[in-house]
C-alpha positions in Angstrom: 2.6 -14.2 -23.0 1.7 -12.1 -20.0 4.0 -11.5 -17.0 1.3 -12.1 -14.3 2.8 -12.3 -10.8 3.0 -15.8 -9.5 0.5 -16.4 -6.7 2.2 -17.8 -3.5 1.5 -21.4 -2.6 1.1 -20.5 1.1 -0.4 -17.5 2.8 0.0 -16.1 6.3 -2.9 -15.5 8.6 -2.8 -11.9 7.7 -2.9 -12.6 3.9 -5.6 -15.1 4.4 -7.7 -12.6 6.3 -7.3 -10.1 3.6 -8.2 -12.6 0.9 -11.4 -13.5 2.7 -12.1 -9.9 3.9 -12.3 -11.0 7.6 -10.1 -10.2 10.6 -7.2 -12.3 11.7 -9.0 -13.7 14.7 -11.7 -15.1 12.4 -8.9 -17.0 10.5 -7.5 -18.3 13.7 -11.0 -19.5 14.8 -11.5 -21.2 11.4 -8.1 -23.0 11.8 -8.9 -24.1 15.4 -12.3 -25.6 14.3 -10.8 -27.3 11.2 -13.1 -25.4 8.9 -10.0 -23.9 7.2 -7.0 -26.2 6.6 -3.6 -25.0 7.6 -0.2 -26.2 8.7 2.1 -25.0 11.5 5.7 -24.7 10.5 8.9 -24.0 12.3 9.8 -24.1 16.0 7.3 -21.4 16.9 4.4 -23.1 15.1 3.7 -20.3 12.6 0.5 -20.9 10.6 0.5 -21.1 6.8 -2.6 -21.7 4.8 -2.4 -23.1 1.3 -3.9 -20.9 -1.5 -5.8 -24.0 -2.7 -7.2 -24.4 0.9 -8.6 -20.9 0.7 -10.2 -21.7 -2.6 -11.6 -24.9 -1.2 -13.0 -23.1 1.8 -14.7 -20.5 -0.4 -16.2 -23.3 -2.6 -17.5 -25.1 0.5 -18.9 -21.9 2.0 -20.9 -21.3 -1.3 -22.2 -24.9 -1.1 -23.3 -24.5 2.5 -24.9 -21.1 1.8 -26.9 -22.6 -1.1 -28.1 -25.4 1.1 -29.3 -22.9 3.7 -31.0 -20.8 1.1 -32.8 -23.9 -0.3 -33.9 -24.8 3.2 -35.3 -21.3 3.8 -32.8 -20.7 6.7 -31.4 -17.4 5.3 -33.2 -14.1 4.8 -32.1 -11.1 2.8 -30.2 -8.6 5.0 -33.1 -6.1 4.9 -35.8 -8.6 6.0 -36.9 -8.6 9.6 -36.2 -11.8 11.5 -39.1 -14.2 12.3 -40.6 -13.6 15.6 
């Protein structure tokens, strides 16, 4: 049996940003638009994002990206944009 550290159920905005490798403002924007689920707790309305919600967001992002690739909407980073 391994002694793996238990992953927390909820993450802060900072932890979520680190997990997704984006800045905290991007996480706040995703919360405002509802693309990323989160809850506000306490009298100050501190945001907490479920670890499962991060995983769901990633799964959905992969699905949307695959759709855009199939539709020909995405180019490789090195390709010039259509003019």
